[in-house]
N, C-alpha and C positions, 0 to 999 in steps of 0.2 A: 397677777400683772407687777407685784416685785422680783417673782422669781426671772420673769422673764427679761424685766429691763437689765438683773442683775447680769444677766447670762449674755443677752446685748451688750451691751458696754465690755463687759471682757471682752468679745469677740470684736469687737474694734477697737481696745486695750492691743489686741495682738495683731493685730492687720497692721496699730501703726504702729510697735514695736519693729516688727518683721522690717516694717518701712525704711527705719534706723530713726524712729518720733522720740528725741531723748527722753520725755516726762514717759514717753510710756513703757519704753527700755525700763527707767528706776522703778514705774508699778510692778511691771513683768517680774525684774529682778526679788521684786522687792518680796511677794507673791510664790516666790520658787522658795524663799529663802524658809515662808513662812511653812507653805505645803512639805519643806522637805525636814524641815520639824516637828511635824507633825505624822509625817511618818518613821521617825525617829521614834517619835515619844510613843506609838501603837507599837511597834516593834520591842518597845523595849520592856512595855508593860505584857507579853505573854509568853516573858521571863525564860529566853529563849539561850538554849546551851552555847558553848563559848562555839559548834563546829557547823548550828546553826547557821543558814543563811535565808534572808528574806528574796522572795520572788515576786517581783513586782511587774503589774502592768495599769498602762492605760487605757481606761474607757471613757465613753461620753464625749461631746459636741468639741470640749476644749483641746482634749487630746488628737483630736486632727493638727494640731500644726504642730511640726515637728523641732520649728524654732524654739517652741515652749515648752515639748515633752526633754529633749537638752538640755532647759538649762533649771528647768525641777531636780532632772536623772545628775548631770553638775551640783546641784545643791545637795542631793539626798548619799551623792561619792561623795561628800564631805563630810558625812557623818556616817553612814554606814558602806565603806570599804569592798564591804565585798557582797552590796546587793545584785543583783544581778535582773535581769530588763529582759522581763518576755512578751510575747503580745501574744493577747488575750485568747483564751479559747471557745470565746463565745462573748455573748451581753453580762450584767450583770446579774438576772434570774439566772441562767446559768451555772453561771455559781451558790447559787445556793445550795444545793444537793453535794455540790463538792465541798464546802463548810461540815456543814454536818455531816459529812462522813471523816473529814481529818477532825470533826470535835467532836468524839460522841457521846461527849459528860457533857452538852453545852457551849457554848460560845460567850457566853462567862470572860473566858480572858480576852477576846474581842472585845469587846462591852468595855472592859476596863480599865483600859488604856485611856478614857478620857477625864478620869482623874484623879484630884491630883492628891 
């Protein structure tokens, strides 16, 4: 129930921001900023080389808003200027075999990003 309430609230905030409601735009900008920082943190914890580029796809209901994904992309580019945004090649579950293929020794680097 709480998760559904959060999702409904987020959709309402996105709609408000898309319709120029100042408080909703402020909340959405702050959310995009925090998501960008999370993406940057996750990326840096995988120990990328200088030539590595992060490829980002947006999935899920909230990503249906171009307004919101543009805000996130703008914030990500401030932290990761070489980030590449690509269309997803399926859904969340479709990505599991790809992760397993790209990380044959385990996903520990992907999961360590949240630790300080």
